[in-house]
VEXLO-946773 format. One line per field, with one value per residue (C-alpha): residue in three letters; x, y, z. Coordinates in steps of 0.25 Angstrom, whole numbers, plus 2048, in hexadecimal, padded with zeros to 3 digits. Last residue first. Layout:
BEGIN
ropa: [ALA / ...]
x: [X / ...]
y: [Y / ...]
z: [Z / ...]
This chain:
BEGIN
ropa: [ARG / GLY / GLY / ALA / ALA / ARG / PHE / SER / ARG / LEU / ILE / PRO / ALA / LEU / ALA / ALA / GLU / ARG / ALA / PRO / ARG / ARG / CYS / ARG / GLN / GLY / VAL / ILE / ILE / ALA / GLU / LEU / GLU / ALA / ALA / ALA / ARG / GLU / LEU / ASP / ASP / ASN / VAL / VAL / LEU / TYR / ASP / PHE / GLU / ARG / TYR / ARG / GLU / ILE / GLU / ARG / ARG / ALA / ASN / ALA / LEU / ARG / ALA / ARG / ILE / ALA / ASP / PRO / ALA / ASP / LEU / GLY / ARG / ALA / ILE / LEU / ARG / ARG / ARG / LEU / VAL / ALA / PRO / ARG / PRO / PRO / LEU / VAL / PHE / VAL / THR / VAL / ALA / ASP / LYS / TYR / LEU / ALA / ARG / ILE / SER / ARG / ALA / GLY / GLN / VAL / ASP / VAL / ASP / LEU / VAL / VAL / ASP / GLY / GLY / ARG / GLY / LYS / VAL / GLU / VAL / GLU / ALA / LYS / SER / THR / GLY / TYR / ARG / HIS / GLY / HIS / VAL / VAL / ALA / TRP / GLU / ALA / PHE / ARG / GLY / ARG / ALA / ALA / MET / ARG / GLU / PHE / ALA / ALA / PRO / ASP / VAL / PHE / PHE / TYR / ASP / ARG / GLY / ALA / ARG / GLU / GLY / LYS / ARG / ARG / ALA / ARG / THR / THR / HIS / SER / VAL / SER / PHE / ARG / LEU / ASP / ARG / ARG / ARG / ALA / LEU / VAL / ARG / GLY / ILE / LEU / THR / SER / LYS / GLY / CYS / GLY / SER / PRO / GLY / SER / VAL / VAL / PHE / ILE / MET]
x: [8B7 / 8B2 / 8AC / 8AA / 8A6 / 89A / 897 / 897 / 88E / 883 / 882 / 882 / 876 / 86E / 867 / 862 / 85D / 856 / 848 / 849 / 84E / 843 / 847 / 83E / 833 / 836 / 836 / 828 / 822 / 828 / 822 / 814 / 816 / 81B / 80E / 806 / 80C / 80A / 7FC / 7F6 / 7EB / 7F0 / 7F3 / 7FE / 7FE / 80A / 80B / 7FD / 7F3 / 7F0 / 7E8 / 7DD / 7D1 / 7D5 / 7D0 / 7C2 / 7C0 / 7C5 / 7BC / 7B0 / 7B5 / 7B8 / 7A9 / 7A5 / 7AC / 7A7 / 799 / 79C / 7A1 / 7B0 / 7BC / 7BB / 7C7 / 7C2 / 7B7 / 7C1 / 7CB / 7BF / 7BA / 7C9 / 7C9 / 7BC / 7C1 / 7CC / 7DC / 7DC / 7E6 / 7F1 / 7F5 / 804 / 809 / 817 / 818 / 822 / 819 / 816 / 809 / 802 / 804 / 7FF / 7F2 / 7F1 / 7F4 / 7E9 / 7DF / 7E2 / 7E2 / 7EE / 7F8 / 805 / 813 / 81F / 82E / 839 / 83C / 835 / 83D / 834 / 826 / 821 / 816 / 811 / 812 / 80A / 7FE / 7F7 / 7E7 / 7DB / 7CE / 7C1 / 7B5 / 7B8 / 7C6 / 7C6 / 7D4 / 7E1 / 7F0 / 7FC / 7F6 / 7FA / 7F4 / 7EF / 7E0 / 7E3 / 7E9 / 7DD / 7D3 / 7DA / 7D9 / 7CA / 7C7 / 7CD / 7DB / 7E0 / 7EE / 7EF / 7F4 / 800 / 7FE / 7F1 / 7F0 / 7E6 / 7E2 / 7D3 / 7CF / 7D3 / 7C8 / 7C8 / 7CE / 7DA / 7E9 / 7F3 / 800 / 80C / 811 / 821 / 82B / 839 / 834 / 830 / 829 / 81F / 81B / 819 / 80F / 808 / 808 / 800 / 7F7 / 7F4 / 7F2 / 7E8 / 7DE / 7D4 / 7D1 / 7D6 / 7E5 / 7F0 / 800 / 807 / 816 / 81E / 82D]
y: [7D4 / 7C5 / 7C7 / 7D7 / 7D3 / 7CB / 7D6 / 7E0 / 7D7 / 7D5 / 7E4 / 7E6 / 7DB / 7E0 / 7EB / 7E1 / 7D8 / 7E1 / 7DF / 7D0 / 7D2 / 7D9 / 7E8 / 7EF / 7E7 / 7ED / 7FB / 7F9 / 7F2 / 7FC / 808 / 801 / 800 / 80F / 812 / 809 / 810 / 81E / 81C / 815 / 80A / 806 / 7F7 / 7F4 / 7E5 / 7DF / 7D4 / 7D5 / 7CA / 7C7 / 7D4 / 7CE / 7D0 / 7DF / 7E1 / 7DB / 7E4 / 7F0 / 7EE / 7EE / 7FC / 802 / 7FE / 804 / 811 / 811 / 811 / 81C / 825 / 825 / 830 / 836 / 830 / 831 / 827 / 81C / 81F / 81D / 810 / 80B / 80E / 808 / 7FB / 7F9 / 7FB / 7FF / 7F5 / 7F7 / 7EB / 7EB / 7E3 / 7E2 / 7DF / 7D3 / 7CC / 7D9 / 7D4 / 7CC / 7D6 / 7E1 / 7D9 / 7D5 / 7E4 / 7EA / 7E1 / 7E7 / 7F5 / 7FB / 807 / 802 / 806 / 805 / 804 / 80E / 815 / 81C / 817 / 80C / 809 / 7FC / 7FE / 80B / 804 / 7F9 / 801 / 800 / 800 / 806 / 806 / 80D / 808 / 805 / 7FF / 7F8 / 7F1 / 7F3 / 7EC / 7EC / 7F5 / 7F7 / 7EA / 7F2 / 7EF / 7F5 / 801 / 803 / 801 / 80D / 816 / 812 / 814 / 822 / 824 / 82B / 827 / 826 / 82D / 834 / 832 / 83A / 842 / 841 / 84B / 84A / 83D / 839 / 831 / 822 / 81A / 817 / 815 / 813 / 81A / 810 / 818 / 81A / 815 / 819 / 827 / 822 / 829 / 831 / 823 / 81D / 827 / 826 / 816 / 818 / 822 / 81B / 80D / 814 / 809 / 811 / 808 / 7FA / 7F6 / 7F5 / 7F9 / 7F2 / 7F5 / 7F2 / 7F0]
z: [822 / 820 / 814 / 810 / 802 / 808 / 811 / 806 / 7FD / 807 / 809 / 7F9 / 7F9 / 806 / 7FE / 7F4 / 7FE / 807 / 802 / 802 / 812 / 817 / 81B / 810 / 816 / 824 / 81F / 819 / 824 / 82E / 825 / 827 / 835 / 837 / 82F / 839 / 845 / 840 / 83B / 848 / 847 / 839 / 83B / 831 / 82B / 823 / 818 / 815 / 80F / 81F / 81F / 816 / 821 / 821 / 814 / 815 / 822 / 81A / 80E / 818 / 81E / 810 / 80D / 81A / 816 / 808 / 80D / 818 / 80C / 80B / 80A / 817 / 81C / 82B / 827 / 821 / 82E / 838 / 831 / 831 / 840 / 843 / 83A / 844 / 844 / 835 / 82D / 823 / 81B / 816 / 80A / 805 / 7F7 / 7F3 / 7EA / 7E2 / 7D9 / 7E2 / 7EE / 7E7 / 7E4 / 7F2 / 7F6 / 7EC / 7F3 / 801 / 7FC / 7F7 / 7FC / 7F6 / 7FB / 7F1 / 7F5 / 7F2 / 7E5 / 7DB / 7CF / 7CC / 7CC / 7D0 / 7D9 / 7D3 / 7C4 / 7C8 / 7CC / 7D8 / 7D7 / 7DD / 7D6 / 7DD / 7E3 / 7F2 / 7EC / 7DE / 7DC / 7D6 / 7D7 / 7D1 / 7C6 / 7B8 / 7B3 / 7A5 / 7A8 / 7B6 / 7B1 / 7A6 / 7B2 / 7BA / 7AE / 7AC / 7BB / 7BB / 7C2 / 7CE / 7D1 / 7E1 / 7ED / 7E6 / 7D7 / 7D8 / 7E5 / 7F1 / 7FA / 7F8 / 7F2 / 7E3 / 7DD / 7DC / 7CF / 7D6 / 7D3 / 7DE / 7E3 / 7E7 / 7F2 / 7F3 / 7FE / 801 / 806 / 813 / 81D / 815 / 80D / 81B / 81F / 811 / 812 / 820 / 81B / 80F / 818 / 821 / 823 / 81B / 810 / 815 / 815 / 80B / 80B / 7FF / 801 / 7F4 / 7F4]
């Protein structure tokens, strides 16, 4: 099962995903490719695959990405290999922007999409400033982009308002568990149970 978590830059989606991944060993994170420089504390292959623009373009030209986009001047992409990788077990969680979520949904029809919203613009602004990653002009651009992205919330299956980190993480985990309990997801596991009851007959 594919879970796509999206939302404006600074809404806390990466932190929420990290909380849920720490609690559930039956989930894996899809590591994206990017052309931006590695930030302090980031590790190649864990946070992102850091590649130069030429390498990224070659992957895009060969159809290796399930989605990719230019975001705030840098290229980001989700490789099909990361989404479809076999042998690592569990469902996969993607951290992508709103444009990427639409592309993933078009390619993987059963993908479950979750949109993370900050409670207010002022909260999002404080979070972006607190990260210490962007100049004032870049923060203004991210806020303007956030206003446009939030208007597209209807494209998503679920909404999580990140006004309290623990509650929001619990909601994201509940969405994942709930999706796994839906009838289509349980059909294969139910087969032997149904066979046993049919074999038992009236006993």
